[in-house]
LUMPALO-5863 format. One line per 4 residues: number of its first residue (from 0); for each residue x, y, z negated of C-alpha. Coordinates in nm, 2 decimals, padded with zeros to 4 digits. Layout:
REM residues N
NUM	X Y Z  ...
//
This chain:
REM residues 324
0	02.68 -00.36 -00.42  02.62 -00.03 -00.24  02.97 -00.04 -00.09  02.93 -00.39 00.03
4	02.59 -00.31 00.19  02.72 00.00 00.37  03.02 -00.18 00.49  02.79 -00.44 00.64
8	02.60 -00.16 00.82  02.91 -00.02 00.97  03.04 -00.36 01.09  02.71 -00.43 01.26
12	02.75 -00.13 01.48  02.57 -00.31 01.77  02.26 -00.32 01.55  02.27 00.04 01.45
16	02.08 00.34 01.57  01.89 00.26 01.89  01.75 00.61 01.93  01.97 00.86 01.75
20	02.15 01.07 02.01  02.42 01.19 01.77  02.78 01.07 01.79  02.83 01.04 01.42
24	02.53 00.80 01.35  02.77 00.55 01.18  02.81 00.81 00.90  02.47 00.96 00.91
28	02.27 00.64 00.85  02.47 00.50 00.56  02.47 00.85 00.40  02.09 00.86 00.44
32	02.05 00.52 00.29  02.26 00.62 -00.01  02.03 00.91 -00.07  01.73 00.68 -00.04
36	01.87 00.44 -00.29  01.96 00.71 -00.54  01.62 00.87 -00.50  01.41 00.55 -00.55
40	01.62 00.44 -00.84  01.49 00.74 -01.04  01.13 00.62 -01.01  01.12 00.38 -01.30
44	01.27 00.64 -01.54  01.02 00.92 -01.44  00.73 00.67 -01.47  00.84 00.56 -01.82
48	00.85 00.93 -01.93  00.51 01.00 -01.78  00.35 00.68 -01.93  00.40 00.83 -02.28
52	00.10 01.05 -02.20  -00.08 00.93 -01.88  -00.22 00.60 -01.77  -00.04 00.40 -01.50
56	-00.33 00.43 -01.24  -00.33 00.81 -01.29  00.04 00.83 -01.23  00.02 00.62 -00.92
60	-00.28 00.81 -00.78  -00.12 01.15 -00.84  00.22 01.04 -00.71  00.07 00.95 -00.37
64	-00.18 01.24 -00.36  00.09 01.50 -00.42  00.32 01.33 -00.15  00.03 01.33 00.10
68	-00.06 01.69 00.03  00.30 01.80 00.07  00.31 01.64 00.42  -00.04 01.77 00.53
72	00.07 02.12 00.66  00.33 01.97 00.89  00.14 01.65 00.99  -00.19 01.84 01.07
76	-00.02 02.13 01.26  00.29 02.00 01.44  00.17 01.65 01.50  -00.21 01.69 01.55
80	-00.19 01.57 01.91  -00.03 01.24 01.79  -00.35 01.14 01.60  -00.56 01.17 01.92
84	-00.35 00.91 02.09  -00.34 00.65 01.81  -00.54 00.34 01.90  -00.81 00.20 01.68
88	-00.58 -00.10 01.60  -00.30 00.14 01.49  -00.54 00.33 01.27  -00.65 00.01 01.10
92	-00.29 -00.11 01.05  -00.19 00.23 00.91  -00.48 00.23 00.66  -00.40 -00.13 00.57
96	-00.04 -00.04 00.51  -00.16 00.23 00.27  -00.38 -00.01 00.09  -00.08 -00.25 00.04
100	00.13 00.05 -00.08  -00.15 00.14 -00.33  -00.15 -00.22 -00.46  00.23 -00.21 -00.49
104	00.23 00.11 -00.70  -00.07 00.02 -00.91  00.08 -00.32 -01.00  00.44 -00.21 -01.04
108	00.38 00.11 -01.24  00.15 -00.08 -01.47  00.42 -00.35 -01.51  00.65 -00.10 -01.67
112	00.41 -00.08 -01.97  00.48 -00.44 -02.05  00.84 -00.53 -01.95  01.18 -00.36 -01.92
116	01.29 -00.14 -01.63  01.55 -00.39 -01.53  01.32 -00.69 -01.52  01.04 -00.50 -01.34
120	01.27 -00.35 -01.08  01.44 -00.68 -01.01  01.10 -00.86 -00.96  00.95 -00.59 -00.74
124	01.27 -00.59 -00.53  01.20 -00.94 -00.41  00.98 -00.78 -00.14  01.23 -00.84 00.14
128	01.24 -01.21 00.05  00.86 -01.24 00.09  00.89 -01.05 00.42  01.12 -01.32 00.55
132	00.89 -01.60 00.42  00.57 -01.44 00.57  00.73 -01.35 00.90  00.64 -01.68 01.07
136	00.27 -01.62 01.01  00.25 -01.25 01.10  00.56 -01.17 01.31  00.63 -01.51 01.47
140	00.98 -01.52 01.32  01.10 -01.86 01.19  01.31 -01.84 00.87  01.66 -01.98 00.89
144	01.81 -02.22 00.64  01.96 -01.91 00.46  01.61 -01.80 00.38  01.53 -02.12 00.21
148	01.86 -02.12 00.02  01.80 -01.76 -00.09  01.44 -01.83 -00.19  01.56 -02.11 -00.42
152	01.82 -01.89 -00.58  01.56 -01.60 -00.62  01.31 -01.84 -00.77  01.57 -01.97 -01.02
156	01.66 -01.61 -01.11  01.30 -01.51 -01.15  01.24 -01.79 -01.40  01.56 -01.69 -01.59
160	01.45 -01.33 -01.61  01.10 -01.42 -01.72  01.23 -01.65 -01.99  01.47 -01.39 -02.12
164	01.19 -01.14 -02.16  00.95 -01.39 -02.33  01.21 -01.57 -02.54  01.46 -01.47 -02.81
168	01.82 -01.47 -02.69  02.14 -01.49 -02.89  02.43 -01.47 -02.66  02.40 -01.77 -02.43
172	02.14 -01.94 -02.64  01.77 -01.90 -02.58  01.49 -01.98 -02.83  01.14 -01.99 -02.67
176	00.79 -02.02 -02.83  00.54 -02.28 -02.72  00.43 -02.27 -02.36  00.08 -02.14 -02.44
180	00.23 -01.84 -02.62  00.50 -01.80 -02.36  00.25 -01.76 -02.08  00.05 -01.51 -02.28
184	00.34 -01.28 -02.37  00.33 -00.92 -02.26  00.67 -00.94 -02.08  00.54 -01.23 -01.88
188	00.24 -01.03 -01.77  00.46 -00.73 -01.69  00.69 -00.94 -01.47  00.39 -01.10 -01.30
192	00.25 -00.76 -01.21  00.59 -00.66 -01.07  00.58 -00.97 -00.86  00.24 -00.87 -00.73
196	00.39 -00.54 -00.64  00.66 -00.72 -00.44  00.40 -00.92 -00.25  00.22 -00.60 -00.16
200	00.53 -00.41 -00.05  00.60 -00.71 00.18  00.28 -00.63 00.36  00.36 -00.26 00.37
204	00.71 -00.33 00.52  00.58 -00.58 00.78  00.32 -00.33 00.91  00.58 -00.06 00.90
208	00.81 -00.27 01.13  00.53 -00.27 01.38  00.40 00.09 01.36  00.73 00.27 01.33
212	00.83 00.16 01.68  00.53 00.36 01.81  00.48 00.64 01.56  00.71 00.92 01.46
216	00.80 00.94 01.09  00.58 01.23 00.97  00.25 01.11 01.14  00.32 00.75 01.01
220	00.40 00.83 00.65  00.12 01.09 00.62  -00.14 00.83 00.73  00.01 00.56 00.50
224	00.05 00.79 00.20  -00.30 00.94 00.24  -00.46 00.59 00.27  -00.27 00.48 -00.04
228	-00.37 00.80 -00.23  -00.74 00.76 -00.14  -00.73 00.39 -00.25  -00.57 00.48 -00.58
232	-00.80 00.77 -00.65  -01.11 00.54 -00.60  -00.95 00.28 -00.82  -00.86 00.54 -01.09
236	-01.21 00.67 -01.11  -01.35 00.32 -01.10  -01.14 00.25 -01.41  -01.29 00.56 -01.58
240	-00.95 00.73 -01.58  -00.92 01.11 -01.53  -00.63 01.30 -01.36  -00.68 01.60 -01.59
244	-00.59 01.68 -01.95  -00.23 01.58 -01.97  00.07 01.79 -02.08  00.26 02.01 -01.84
248	00.57 01.79 -01.90  00.38 01.49 -01.78  00.27 01.66 -01.46  00.63 01.77 -01.40
252	00.74 01.40 -01.42  00.47 01.30 -01.18  00.56 01.58 -00.93  00.92 01.47 -00.95
256	00.80 01.12 -00.87  00.62 01.24 -00.56  00.91 01.46 -00.44  01.22 01.25 -00.52
260	01.15 00.87 -00.50  00.85 00.91 -00.27  00.91 01.18 -00.02  01.29 01.15 -00.02
264	01.34 00.78 -00.10  01.05 00.60 00.06  01.04 00.83 00.36  01.41 00.79 00.43
268	01.37 00.41 00.43  01.07 00.45 00.67  01.29 00.68 00.89  01.56 00.41 00.89
272	01.31 00.14 01.01  01.31 00.30 01.36  01.68 00.33 01.39  01.82 00.00 01.24
276	01.67 -00.35 01.20  01.43 -00.39 00.92  01.65 -00.66 00.77  01.93 -00.41 00.72
280	01.69 -00.16 00.56  01.57 -00.44 00.33  01.93 -00.53 00.23  02.00 -00.17 00.12
284	01.71 -00.17 -00.12  01.88 -00.44 -00.32  02.11 -00.18 -00.47  01.80 -00.01 -00.63
288	01.78 -00.25 -00.94  02.15 -00.18 -01.01  02.11 00.19 -01.01  01.78 00.17 -01.21
292	01.94 -00.05 -01.47  02.22 00.21 -01.50  01.98 00.49 -01.55  01.76 00.29 -01.80
296	02.07 00.20 -02.00  02.17 00.57 -02.05  01.83 00.74 -02.05  01.60 00.49 -02.20
300	01.85 00.29 -02.42  01.74 -00.04 -02.27  02.00 -00.30 -02.32  01.94 -00.61 -02.10
304	02.02 -00.95 -02.24  02.28 -01.17 -02.07  02.00 -01.39 -01.93  01.83 -01.09 -01.77
308	02.16 -00.99 -01.61  02.22 -01.35 -01.48  01.87 -01.39 -01.35  01.88 -01.05 -01.18
312	02.21 -01.14 -01.01  02.06 -01.47 -00.89  01.76 -01.29 -00.75  01.97 -01.03 -00.57
316	02.20 -01.30 -00.44  01.90 -01.49 -00.31  01.76 -01.19 -00.13  02.10 -01.10 00.02
320	02.15 -01.46 00.14  01.80 -01.46 00.29  01.87 -01.14 00.48  02.18 -01.29 00.66
//
C-alpha cells in the first residue's frame, strides 16, 4: 500500500511541491510522508498501553497539552509577529480546527477501550472520504462519480467490520445475536466512536486546507494544538478526571504519544498540506491502518478475523477510489 501511494506521488509530479525550492523534492516529500505514516501508526499502541492506568480523556488532554507546550518556545519567540497579522476570521478558523481535533482524539482514543485497534483505526481513517463528501458544502467542490463508488464500498466495508466485531465468526461463517443485542454491543459502540472521530478529523482537514495556504507550519499547528488542548482540558475536568496520580510508565507512554504520532506524524501531514494537494496527503494516510494492524498483531496479540480484514480492505479501497 505504501509503495503504491508513493509511486502515485512521484508520477503526479506536476501536482507536487508548489513552494519547495529544493531540487530533490520528489524524494523529500515521499520520505517525509513515510515518516509521518510510521509515526502516526504507533499512536494506537501507545494509547492501549496508557489506557491500562489512565482514562481516555486524560490521555487525549495530556497528549495535546504536551505537544502545544513543546511548540510554545519556538512559536512565541520566532513567530510572534505572525500572530499580530492573523485576521479575526483566521483566529476563529484555527480555534475551530482545534475543537474538531479535540473531538477527534476524545472519540477515537475512547473507542480503543471498546473495540480492536484494527477496527478503530480503519473506521477513523475514513476521514478523507467525509472530506470529499462535505467539500461541496464548505469548499464548493463537487464529488465525482468515483467518490460515490468509493463511498458505497466504504459503507459496505464499515458494515462488515462492525458485524465482525459484534458477531462470532468461524472462518467465512458469521453468527450474530438479535439486532437489539447487536446494537448494544461494546464493539459496536467503539466503532461508532471511531466514526465520530473520522467526522471530526474531516472538519480539521478541511480547515487545514484553507489556513495552511496562509500560515506557516509552526504558527498554525501551535494554534490548533493549543485550542485542542484547552478544549480537552475543560472536558477532562468537566468529567471529573484528574491528570495526576498515574504511574511514571503511563506518563512515558503519553509523552511518547505527544512527541511521535503528534509532533512528528500529524505535524508532517500538516506540513505536506502546503506543498502537495490535500487529496494526495489524504491518500497517504490510508497506509496507517495497515501499519497499525501490523503493530497490534505483534505487540498487542490482536488477531483480526477474516471479516475484519475484508471489511478493512473494502473501506481502504473505497477511500482510495474516492481520492482519484
